[in-house]
KEBATI-40350 format. One record per residue (C-alpha): residue in one letter; residue number from 0; x, y, z. Coordinates in steps of 0.05 Angstrom, whole numbers, plus 5000, padded with zeros to 4 digits. Layout:
REM KEBATI-40350
r type->a; seq->NUM; px->X; py->Y; pz->Z
...
REM end
This chain:
REM KEBATI-40350
r type->m; seq->0; px->5381; py->5304; pz->4805
r type->f; seq->1; px->5346; py->5261; pz->4754
r type->a; seq->2; px->5327; py->5191; pz->4775
r type->k; seq->3; px->5353; py->5161; pz->4711
r type->d; seq->4; px->5423; py->5188; pz->4725
r type->f; seq->5; px->5420; py->5161; pz->4796
r type->i; seq->6; px->5400; py->5092; pz->4773
r type->e; seq->7; px->5456; py->5092; pz->4721
r type->i; seq->8; px->5506; py->5105; pz->4777
r type->l; seq->9; px->5477; py->5049; pz->4817
r type->q; seq->10; px->5483; py->5001; pz->4758
r type->e; seq->11; px->5556; py->5024; pz->4745
r type->q; seq->12; px->5570; py->5002; pz->4817
r type->n; seq->13; px->5539; py->4934; pz->4801
r type->f; seq->14; px->5473; py->4945; pz->4837
r type->k; seq->15; px->5429; py->4914; pz->4783
r type->d; seq->16; px->5364; py->4888; pz->4812
r type->f; seq->17; px->5308; py->4923; pz->4851
r type->f; seq->18; px->5255; py->4897; pz->4898
r type->g; seq->19; px->5203; py->4938; pz->4934
r type->v; seq->20; px->5137; py->4973; pz->4943
r type->p; seq->21; px->5125; py->5040; pz->4906
r type->d; seq->22; px->5126; py->5106; pz->4943
r type->n; seq->23; px->5101; py->5173; pz->4921
r type->l; seq->24; px->5167; py->5208; pz->4939
r type->l; seq->25; px->5203; py->5154; pz->4897
r type->k; seq->26; px->5155; py->5158; pz->4839
r type->q; seq->27; px->5206; py->5183; pz->4789
r type->f; seq->28; px->5257; py->5132; pz->4814
r type->c; seq->29; px->5208; py->5075; pz->4808
r type->y; seq->30; px->5190; py->5092; pz->4737
r type->k; seq->31; px->5262; py->5095; pz->4714
r type->i; seq->32; px->5281; py->5026; pz->4741
r type->p; seq->33; px->5288; py->4979; pz->4680
r type->k; seq->34; px->5225; py->4937; pz->4680
r type->n; seq->35; px->5263; py->4871; pz->4673
r type->k; seq->36; px->5302; py->4890; pz->4736
r type->n; seq->37; px->5244; py->4913; pz->4779
r type->t; seq->38; px->5203; py->4866; pz->4823
r type->i; seq->39; px->5143; py->4900; pz->4857
r type->t; seq->40; px->5128; py->4859; pz->4919
r type->p; seq->41; px->5064; py->4854; pz->4959
r type->n; seq->42; px->5098; py->4883; pz->5022
r type->e; seq->43; px->5165; py->4908; pz->5043
r type->g; seq->44; px->5182; py->4845; pz->5084
r type->n; seq->45; px->5173; py->4805; pz->5020
r type->a; seq->46; px->5223; py->4852; pz->4985
r type->v; seq->47; px->5276; py->4839; pz->5040
r type->a; seq->48; px->5265; py->4764; pz->5036
r type->m; seq->49; px->5270; py->4765; pz->4959
r type->g; seq->50; px->5333; py->4807; pz->4966
r type->v; seq->51; px->5362; py->4754; pz->5010
r type->g; seq->52; px->5345; py->4699; pz->4959
r type->y; seq->53; px->5375; py->4742; pz->4904
r type->y; seq->54; px->5440; py->4750; pz->4942
r type->l; seq->55; px->5443; py->4675; pz->4958
r type->s; seq->56; px->5434; py->4656; pz->4885
r type->t; seq->57; px->5475; py->4710; pz->4852
r type->g; seq->58; px->5525; py->4736; pz->4903
r type->k; seq->59; px->5503; py->4807; pz->4883
r type->i; seq->60; px->5475; py->4860; pz->4930
r type->p; seq->61; px->5402; py->4878; pz->4915
r type->i; seq->62; px->5366; py->4945; pz->4923
r type->i; seq->63; px->5306; py->4945; pz->4968
r type->y; seq->64; px->5260; py->5008; pz->4960
r type->m; seq->65; px->5200; py->5030; pz->5000
r type->q; seq->66; px->5165; py->5087; pz->5036
r type->n; seq->67; px->5188; py->5095; pz->5109
r type->s; seq->68; px->5121; py->5071; pz->5133
r type->g; seq->69; px->5141; py->5003; pz->5105
r type->l; seq->70; px->5199; py->4997; pz->5154
r type->g; seq->71; px->5154; py->4961; pz->5204
r type->n; seq->72; px->5144; py->4904; pz->5153
r type->t; seq->73; px->5220; py->4897; pz->5145
r type->i; seq->74; px->5246; py->4897; pz->5216
r type->n; seq->75; px->5236; py->4822; pz->5228
r type->p; seq->76; px->5268; py->4798; pz->5163
r type->i; seq->77; px->5325; py->4848; pz->5171
r type->l; seq->78; px->5342; py->4828; pz->5243
r type->s; seq->79; px->5326; py->4755; pz->5243
r type->l; seq->80; px->5347; py->4738; pz->5171
r type->a; seq->81; px->5393; py->4787; pz->5134
r type->d; seq->82; px->5433; py->4807; pz->5196
r type->i; seq->83; px->5439; py->4735; pz->5222
r type->y; seq->84; px->5465; py->4709; pz->5156
r type->e; seq->85; px->5507; py->4771; pz->5143
r type->i; seq->86; px->5472; py->4787; pz->5077
r type->p; seq->87; px->5482; py->4860; pz->5056
r type->l; seq->88; px->5423; py->4898; pz->5027
r type->l; seq->89; px->5420; py->4969; pz->4999
r type->f; seq->90; px->5356; py->5006; pz->5020
r type->i; seq->91; px->5325; py->5067; pz->4985
r type->i; seq->92; px->5273; py->5095; pz->5032
r type->g; seq->93; px->5224; py->5152; pz->5019
r type->y; seq->94; px->5223; py->5202; pz->5077
r type->r; seq->95; px->5148; py->5215; pz->5086
r type->g; seq->96; px->5130; py->5260; pz->5144
r type->e; seq->97; px->5201; py->5288; pz->5150
r type->p; seq->98; px->5201; py->5336; pz->5210
r type->n; seq->99; px->5185; py->5408; pz->5191
r type->t; seq->100; px->5151; py->5389; pz->5125
r type->k; seq->101; px->5078; py->5387; pz->5107
r type->d; seq->102; px->5048; py->5317; pz->5101
r type->e; seq->103; px->4989; py->5273; pz->5120
r type->p; seq->104; px->4975; py->5258; pz->5194
r type->q; seq->105; px->4992; py->5184; pz->5187
r type->h; seq->106; px->5063; py->5203; pz->5166
r type->f; seq->107; px->5082; py->5249; pz->5223
r type->k; seq->108; px->5103; py->5197; pz->5273
r type->q; seq->109; px->5136; py->5154; pz->5220
r type->g; seq->110; px->5176; py->5214; pz->5196
r type->l; seq->111; px->5196; py->5234; pz->5266
r type->l; seq->112; px->5223; py->5165; pz->5281
r type->t; seq->113; px->5251; py->5143; pz->5214
r type->e; seq->114; px->5324; py->5157; pz->5227
r type->k; seq->115; px->5318; py->5135; pz->5300
r type->i; seq->116; px->5289; py->5068; pz->5278
r type->l; seq->117; px->5345; py->5057; pz->5229
r type->d; seq->118; px->5397; py->5074; pz->5282
r type->c; seq->119; px->5361; py->5029; pz->5333
r type->i; seq->120; px->5365; py->4969; pz->5288
r type->d; seq->121; px->5438; py->4985; pz->5272
r type->l; seq->122; px->5423; py->4999; pz->5199
r type->k; seq->123; px->5475; py->5051; pz->5177
r type->n; seq->124; px->5441; py->5107; pz->5139
r type->e; seq->125; px->5450; py->5173; pz->5104
r type->i; seq->126; px->5405; py->5226; pz->5073
r type->l; seq->127; px->5413; py->5220; pz->4998
r type->s; seq->128; px->5443; py->5283; pz->4968
r type->t; seq->129; px->5405; py->5320; pz->4914
r type->d; seq->130; px->5471; py->5334; pz->4880
r type->l; seq->131; px->5490; py->5278; pz->4830
r type->n; seq->132; px->5564; py->5283; pz->4842
r type->e; seq->133; px->5555; py->5279; pz->4917
r type->a; seq->134; px->5506; py->5221; pz->4909
r type->k; seq->135; px->5558; py->5185; pz->4868
r type->k; seq->136; px->5607; py->5190; pz->4925
r type->q; seq->137; px->5554; py->5166; pz->4973
r type->i; seq->138; px->5540; py->5105; pz->4930
r type->a; seq->139; px->5614; py->5088; pz->4927
r type->f; seq->140; px->5619; py->5094; pz->5002
r type->a; seq->141; px->5557; py->5050; pz->5012
r type->k; seq->142; px->5584; py->4997; pz->4965
r type->n; seq->143; px->5650; py->4994; pz->5003
r type->y; seq->144; px->5613; py->4989; pz->5070
r type->l; seq->145; px->5566; py->4935; pz->5045
r type->e; seq->146; px->5621; py->4891; pz->5017
r type->k; seq->147; px->5668; py->4901; pz->5075
r type->t; seq->148; px->5620; py->4892; pz->5134
r type->k; seq->149; px->5566; py->4847; pz->5102
r type->k; seq->150; px->5516; py->4894; pz->5137
r type->s; seq->151; px->5461; py->4934; pz->5103
r type->f; seq->152; px->5460; py->5007; pz->5086
r type->a; seq->153; px->5401; py->5055; pz->5075
r type->f; seq->154; px->5393; py->5120; pz->5036
r type->v; seq->155; px->5336; py->5162; pz->5062
r type->v; seq->156; px->5305; py->5204; pz->5006
r type->r; seq->157; px->5274; py->5270; pz->5020
r type->k; seq->158; px->5216; py->5301; pz->4981
r type->n; seq->159; px->5238; py->5331; pz->4913
r type->t; seq->160; px->5305; py->5296; pz->4914
r type->f; seq->161; px->5289; py->5271; pz->4843
r type->e; seq->162; px->5270; py->5321; pz->4789
r type->k; seq->163; px->5199; py->5315; pz->4763
r type->e; seq->164; px->5190; py->5287; pz->4693
r type->d; seq->165; px->5129; py->5269; pz->4653
r type->i; seq->166; px->5108; py->5197; pz->4664
r type->d; seq->167; px->5048; py->5157; pz->4640
r type->e; seq->168; px->5012; py->5136; pz->4703
r type->n; seq->169; px->4952; py->5103; pz->4670
r type->i; seq->170; px->4979; py->5050; pz->4625
r type->f; seq->171; px->4941; py->4989; pz->4649
r type->q; seq->172; px->4869; py->4963; pz->4644
r type->n; seq->173; px->4820; py->5015; pz->4619
r type->y; seq->174; px->4754; py->4991; pz->4649
r type->e; seq->175; px->4689; py->5031; pz->4645
r type->l; seq->176; px->4681; py->5042; pz->4719
r type->t; seq->177; px->4720; py->5092; pz->4759
r type->r; seq->178; px->4733; py->5091; pz->4834
r type->e; seq->179; px->4683; py->5148; pz->4843
r type->m; seq->180; px->4628; py->5115; pz->4802
r type->a; seq->181; px->4637; py->5050; pz->4840
r type->i; seq->182; px->4635; py->5081; pz->4910
r type->n; seq->183; px->4575; py->5125; pz->4892
r type->s; seq->184; px->4536; py->5064; pz->4868
r type->i; seq->185; px->4554; py->5026; pz->4932
r type->l; seq->186; px->4532; py->5085; pz->4975
r type->n; seq->187; px->4466; py->5092; pz->4936
r type->f; seq->188; px->4448; py->5019; pz->4948
r type->a; seq->189; px->4476; py->5009; pz->5019
r type->p; seq->190; px->4426; py->5013; pz->5077
r type->e; seq->191; px->4429; py->5080; pz->5113
r type->d; seq->192; px->4447; py->5046; pz->5179
r type->s; seq->193; px->4508; py->5008; pz->5152
r type->f; seq->194; px->4582; py->5024; pz->5167
r type->f; seq->195; px->4642; py->5030; pz->5123
r type->i; seq->196; px->4715; py->5013; pz->5137
r type->s; seq->197; px->4757; py->5039; pz->5080
r type->t; seq->198; px->4829; py->5028; pz->5061
r type->t; seq->199; px->4885; py->5079; pz->5059
r type->g; seq->200; px->4894; py->5126; pz->5001
r type->y; seq->201; px->4845; py->5149; pz->4948
r type->i; seq->202; px->4790; py->5101; pz->4969
r type->s; seq->203; px->4782; py->5133; pz->5037
r type->r; seq->204; px->4785; py->5204; pz->5008
r type->e; seq->205; px->4732; py->5184; pz->4956
r type->l; seq->206; px->4687; py->5155; pz->5010
r type->y; seq->207; px->4696; py->5218; pz->5051
r type->k; seq->208; px->4679; py->5263; pz->4992
r type->n; seq->209; px->4615; py->5225; pz->4972
r type->s; seq->210; px->4586; py->5203; pz->5039
r type->k; seq->211; px->4526; py->5240; pz->5069
r type->d; seq->212; px->4545; py->5217; pz->5139
r type->n; seq->213; px->4620; py->5208; pz->5151
r type->s; seq->214; px->4609; py->5188; pz->5223
r type->r; seq->215; px->4591; py->5120; pz->5194
r type->n; seq->216; px->4659; py->5114; pz->5161
r type->f; seq->217; px->4725; py->5092; pz->5192
r type->l; seq->218; px->4778; py->5119; pz->5145
r type->t; seq->219; px->4840; py->5076; pz->5153
r type->v; seq->220; px->4889; py->5131; pz->5134
r type->g; seq->221; px->4952; py->5089; pz->5148
r type->s; seq->222; px->4970; py->5016; pz->5163
r type->m; seq->223; px->4962; py->4993; pz->5092
r type->g; seq->224; px->4935; py->4923; pz->5085
r type->h; seq->225; px->4900; py->4920; pz->5152
r type->t; seq->226; px->4831; py->4948; pz->5136
r type->s; seq->227; px->4799; py->4880; pz->5129
r type->s; seq->228; px->4825; py->4859; pz->5197
r type->i; seq->229; px->4793; py->4921; pz->5228
r type->a; seq->230; px->4728; py->4908; pz->5192
r type->l; seq->231; px->4728; py->4834; pz->5212
r type->s; seq->232; px->4735; py->4851; pz->5285
r type->i; seq->233; px->4679; py->4904; pz->5282
r type->a; seq->234; px->4633; py->4855; pz->5244
r type->l; seq->235; px->4645; py->4800; pz->5297
r type->n; seq->236; px->4629; py->4849; pz->5354
r type->k; seq->237; px->4570; py->4883; pz->5321
r type->k; seq->238; px->4531; py->4826; pz->5291
r type->d; seq->239; px->4469; py->4870; pz->5284
r type->k; seq->240; px->4505; py->4920; pz->5238
r type->t; seq->241; px->4522; py->4912; pz->5164
r type->i; seq->242; px->4597; py->4924; pz->5156
r type->f; seq->243; px->4626; py->4943; pz->5089
r type->c; seq->244; px->4700; py->4935; pz->5078
r type->l; seq->245; px->4726; py->4977; pz->5020
r type->d; seq->246; px->4793; py->4946; pz->5000
r type->g; seq->247; px->4843; py->4961; pz->4945
r type->d; seq->248; px->4884; py->4909; pz->4907
r type->g; seq->249; px->4952; py->4935; pz->4932
r type->a; seq->250; px->4926; py->4936; pz->5004
r type->l; seq->251; px->4893; py->4869; pz->5000
r type->l; seq->252; px->4955; py->4836; pz->4973
r type->m; seq->253; px->5000; py->4866; pz->5026
r type->h; seq->254; px->4971; py->4824; pz->5083
r type->m; seq->255; px->4928; py->4773; pz->5046
r type->g; seq->256; px->4931; py->4719; pz->5098
r type->i; seq->257; px->4873; py->4752; pz->5136
r type->i; seq->258; px->4822; py->4727; pz->5086
r type->g; seq->259; px->4833; py->4656; pz->5112
r type->l; seq->260; px->4812; py->4680; pz->5181
r type->i; seq->261; px->4753; py->4718; pz->5153
r type->g; seq->262; px->4731; py->4655; pz->5118
r type->e; seq->263; px->4740; py->4615; pz->5182
r type->k; seq->264; px->4699; py->4664; pz->5223
r type->s; seq->265; px->4648; py->4675; pz->5167
r type->p; seq->266; px->4610; py->4734; pz->5195
r type->n; seq->267; px->4547; py->4741; pz->5154
r type->n; seq->268; px->4545; py->4816; pz->5164
r type->f; seq->269; px->4613; py->4826; pz->5131
r type->k; seq->270; px->4611; py->4855; pz->5060
r type->h; seq->271; px->4682; py->4852; pz->5030
r type->i; seq->272; px->4689; py->4897; pz->4969
r type->l; seq->273; px->4753; py->4899; pz->4927
r type->l; seq->274; px->4762; py->4961; pz->4884
r type->n; seq->275; px->4813; py->4931; pz->4836
r type->n; seq->276; px->4850; py->4977; pz->4788
r type->f; seq->277; px->4911; py->4931; pz->4785
r type->v; seq->278; px->4959; py->4988; pz->4807
r type->h; seq->279; px->4985; py->5026; pz->4867
r type->n; seq->280; px->4943; py->5085; pz->4844
r type->s; seq->281; px->4962; py->5139; pz->4894
r type->v; seq->282; px->5038; py->5130; pz->4889
r type->g; seq->283; px->5046; py->5130; pz->4813
r type->s; seq->284; px->5003; py->5073; pz->4786
r type->q; seq->285; px->5058; py->5020; pz->4789
r type->k; seq->286; px->5027; py->4953; pz->4775
r type->t; seq->287; px->5007; py->4903; pz->4830
r type->s; seq->288; px->5009; py->4828; pz->4823
r type->a; seq->289; px->4933; py->4829; pz->4819
r type->q; seq->290; px->4947; py->4828; pz->4744
r type->s; seq->291; px->4958; py->4753; pz->4747
r type->m; seq->292; px->4906; py->4734; pz->4800
r type->d; seq->293; px->4836; py->4704; pz->4799
r type->f; seq->294; px->4804; py->4733; pz->4861
r type->e; seq->295; px->4739; py->4696; pz->4850
r type->e; seq->296; px->4775; py->4630; pz->4857
r type->i; seq->297; px->4819; py->4654; pz->4914
r type->f; seq->298; px->4761; py->4678; pz->4957
r type->k; seq->299; px->4722; py->4615; pz->4941
r type->g; seq->300; px->4780; py->4575; pz->4968
r type->a; seq->301; px->4781; py->4620; pz->5030
r type->n; seq->302; px->4710; py->4598; pz->5048
r type->y; seq->303; px->4673; py->4661; pz->5028
r type->k; seq->304; px->4601; py->4640; pz->5013
r type->k; seq->305; px->4579; py->4689; pz->4959
r type->i; seq->306; px->4628; py->4715; pz->4907
r type->y; seq->307; px->4616; py->4766; pz->4852
r type->s; seq->308; px->4660; py->4802; pz->4801
r type->v; seq->309; px->4637; py->4860; pz->4757
r type->k; seq->310; px->4669; py->4909; pz->4708
r type->t; seq->311; px->4612; py->4954; pz->4684
r type->k; seq->312; px->4563; py->5001; pz->4718
r type->k; seq->313; px->4505; py->4960; pz->4694
r type->e; seq->314; px->4534; py->4895; pz->4722
r type->l; seq->315; px->4550; py->4930; pz->4788
r type->e; seq->316; px->4480; py->4959; pz->4798
r type->e; seq->317; px->4447; py->4894; pz->4779
r type->i; seq->318; px->4488; py->4854; pz->4830
r type->l; seq->319; px->4489; py->4903; pz->4888
r type->p; seq->320; px->4418; py->4889; pz->4915
r type->e; seq->321; px->4433; py->4814; pz->4919
r type->f; seq->322; px->4503; py->4825; pz->4947
r type->i; seq->323; px->4477; py->4869; pz->5003
r type->k; seq->324; px->4414; py->4829; pz->5018
r type->n; seq->325; px->4444; py->4759; pz->5024
r type->n; seq->326; px->4457; py->4735; pz->5094
r type->e; seq->327; px->4526; py->4702; pz->5083
r type->l; seq->328; px->4599; py->4724; pz->5081
r type->s; seq->329; px->4605; py->4759; pz->5014
r type->f; seq->330; px->4659; py->4784; pz->4968
r type->l; seq->331; px->4651; py->4832; pz->4909
r type->e; seq->332; px->4708; py->4849; pz->4861
r type->i; seq->333; px->4696; py->4913; pz->4821
r type->k; seq->334; px->4746; py->4922; pz->4765
r type->i; seq->335; px->4760; py->4996; pz->4755
r type->k; seq->336; px->4807; py->5040; pz->4716
r type->p; seq->337; px->4861; py->5082; pz->4751
r type->q; seq->338; px->4838; py->5152; pz->4768
r type->d; seq->339; px->4878; py->5209; pz->4797
r type->g; seq->340; px->4860; py->5240; pz->4863
r type->n; seq->341; px->4870; py->5313; pz->4845
r type->n; seq->342; px->4796; py->5330; pz->4860
r type->l; seq->343; px->4792; py->5292; pz->4925
r type->p; seq->344; px->4787; py->5333; pz->4989
r type->r; seq->345; px->4826; py->5312; pz->5050
r type->p; seq->346; px->4786; py->5301; pz->5113
r type->k; seq->347; px->4776; py->5365; pz->5154
r type->n; seq->348; px->4770; py->5328; pz->5219
r type->t; seq->349; px->4831; py->5295; pz->5252
r type->p; seq->350; px->4837; py->5218; pz->5257
r type->t; seq->351; px->4820; py->5223; pz->5331
r type->e; seq->352; px->4756; py->5262; pz->5315
r type->n; seq->353; px->4739; py->5211; pz->5261
r type->k; seq->354; px->4749; py->5155; pz->5313
r type->i; seq->355; px->4705; py->5188; pz->5365
r type->a; seq->356; px->4649; py->5203; pz->5317
r type->f; seq->357; px->4651; py->5133; pz->5289
r type->m; seq->358; px->4650; py->5099; pz->5357
r type->e; seq->359; px->4592; py->5141; pz->5381
r type->k; seq->360; px->4551; py->5124; pz->5319
r type->l; seq->361; px->4571; py->5050; pz->5319
r type->n; seq->362; px->4555; py->5042; pz->5394
r type->g; seq->363; px->4491; py->5083; pz->5391
r type->k; seq->364; px->4513; py->5140; pz->5436
REM end
């Protein structure tokens, strides 16, 4: 079925506004949502809360979309807010890691438990049909259920439910630097005995591809938004090591409150680097709210001591020696253009093997 047709049916049933975080399985769906009706939120819990506010102010039922890994961010606002106030929400959830399908290791457990989690929190759910006529019946059933019970309902969307169509994924800022150029420059200037904690998605795969010693890298393949927390804890416990945190704008925004704690702790061996392409690159290049933010001012307010922002290779390579050498909590924003990940290898070792190698190197074993 084509995503445009599915969205038209939703709109015919008076489901008009959408809130969520993009997902690769929902790429076609996300791109067909009318832009003036689509609010891309920092995390999935925000989407639920905005949906509640939308219902309170309009009386209409919102659509909340996400990847199934985002369910963890929604459970509290679903159970302690939407359910308590009897506010119905319609969920569209990408089924990453569906049992008996090929996917990344971080999605296996999520996929195995997706339907069980929904059942456990008493969120009625169905697998969305790939047949448009059947999907139309499902939507009509969901609408009746939502309006009658004032409880939420979820459609779980399998891979290839929506037909592939040509979409323009790189429609935002066109800076000189690419992710690959930036990471290679950082690796070239970083001391050989430093360690890297990298965020989920293309950044970790790029680091894996270009590093000479991957035992010095902790690739955060899941748990989007928590890389800086991992890096902070390591920096505090290994004060004799230089710790680089490679963050992305979508990941940073998802759990941004951590930068206040980083600023409070102020580890002088913590090097926070934001690779900012202003989009959720690996799931279809949907924009992030980084478009409207001044990270230099934000990190200054969070008590980071040294703050830099660059957008060319020359600027980056001029600033890296100072950024690395200074003995204070430091932040570097590198503005880059979106870049596909078609040429990026996936790690050959398992996450557990990565963990063991990293711990042995970090702890000098």
